[in-house]
C-alpha positions as CSV (number, residue, x, y, z in Angstrom):
1,M,0.0,0.0,0.0
2,A,1.4,3.4,-1.0
3,W,2.1,5.9,1.7
4,R,1.9,8.7,-0.9
5,T,1.6,9.1,-4.6
6,L,3.7,11.5,-6.7
7,R,3.8,12.5,-10.3
8,H,7.3,12.9,-11.8
9,D,8.1,13.2,-15.6
10,D,4.5,12.3,-16.5
11,Q,4.7,9.1,-14.5
12,E,2.8,8.1,-11.4
13,W,5.1,6.9,-8.5
14,N,3.8,5.2,-5.3
15,V,6.0,6.1,-2.3
16,S,6.4,3.7,0.6
17,V,8.3,4.3,3.8
18,A,10.5,1.9,5.7
19,A,12.7,2.1,8.8
20,E,16.2,0.6,8.8
21,R,18.6,0.1,11.7
22,R,22.1,-1.2,11.3
23,A,23.2,-3.8,13.9
24,S,25.7,-1.4,15.6
25,A,23.4,1.7,15.5
26,A,20.9,2.9,18.1
27,Q,19.0,5.1,15.6
28,W,16.5,4.1,12.9
29,C,17.0,5.6,9.5
30,L,14.2,6.5,7.0
31,V,14.3,4.7,3.7
32,L,11.8,5.5,0.8
33,A,10.7,3.2,-1.9
34,F,9.5,4.9,-5.1
35,R,7.6,2.5,-7.3
36,A,6.3,3.2,-10.8
37,P,3.8,0.4,-11.4
38,S,3.4,1.2,-15.1
39,A,7.2,0.7,-15.6
40,G,7.6,-2.1,-13.1
41,R,10.5,-0.2,-11.5
42,T,11.4,0.5,-7.9
43,V,13.9,3.1,-6.7
44,W,15.2,2.9,-3.1
45,A,16.5,6.1,-1.5
46,P,17.7,6.8,2.1
47,F,16.3,10.0,3.5
48,P,18.4,12.1,6.0
49,L,16.1,11.5,8.9
50,E,16.9,9.4,12.0
51,S,15.3,8.6,15.3
52,V,15.6,6.2,18.3
53,S,11.9,5.4,17.8
54,R,10.4,4.0,14.6
55,A,7.1,5.6,15.5
56,M,8.7,9.0,15.8
57,L,10.6,8.5,12.5
58,F,7.3,7.8,10.7
59,A,5.6,10.7,12.4
60,H,8.4,13.0,11.2
61,A,8.1,11.5,7.7
62,E,4.5,12.7,7.5
63,K,5.8,16.2,7.5
64,I,8.1,15.8,4.4
65,P,6.7,17.9,1.6
66,N,6.0,16.3,-1.7
67,D,8.4,18.6,-3.6
68,Q,11.2,17.4,-1.4
69,L,10.3,13.8,-2.2
70,S,10.2,14.6,-5.9
71,E,13.7,16.2,-5.7
72,L,15.0,13.0,-4.0
73,L,13.5,10.8,-6.7
74,A,14.9,13.0,-9.5
75,E,18.4,12.7,-7.9
76,R,18.1,9.0,-7.8
77,L,17.0,8.7,-11.4
78,Q,20.0,10.5,-12.7
């Protein structure tokens, strides 16, 4: 299920969020998955947001503006 939907270069992208924590780290990191169902393509992108709580991480993710998500996707597509 998509967390958000973006339009980039005339293509619809479903955005999902995930939390990742490395074995030696105390903080969870936010990772975004951009999926273009029409192209069958997924682009993974770490986002510079960390928290000791996954719930807090996801709460902060809700405040990320769509234009910032679009910029991150554009960077990853280059």
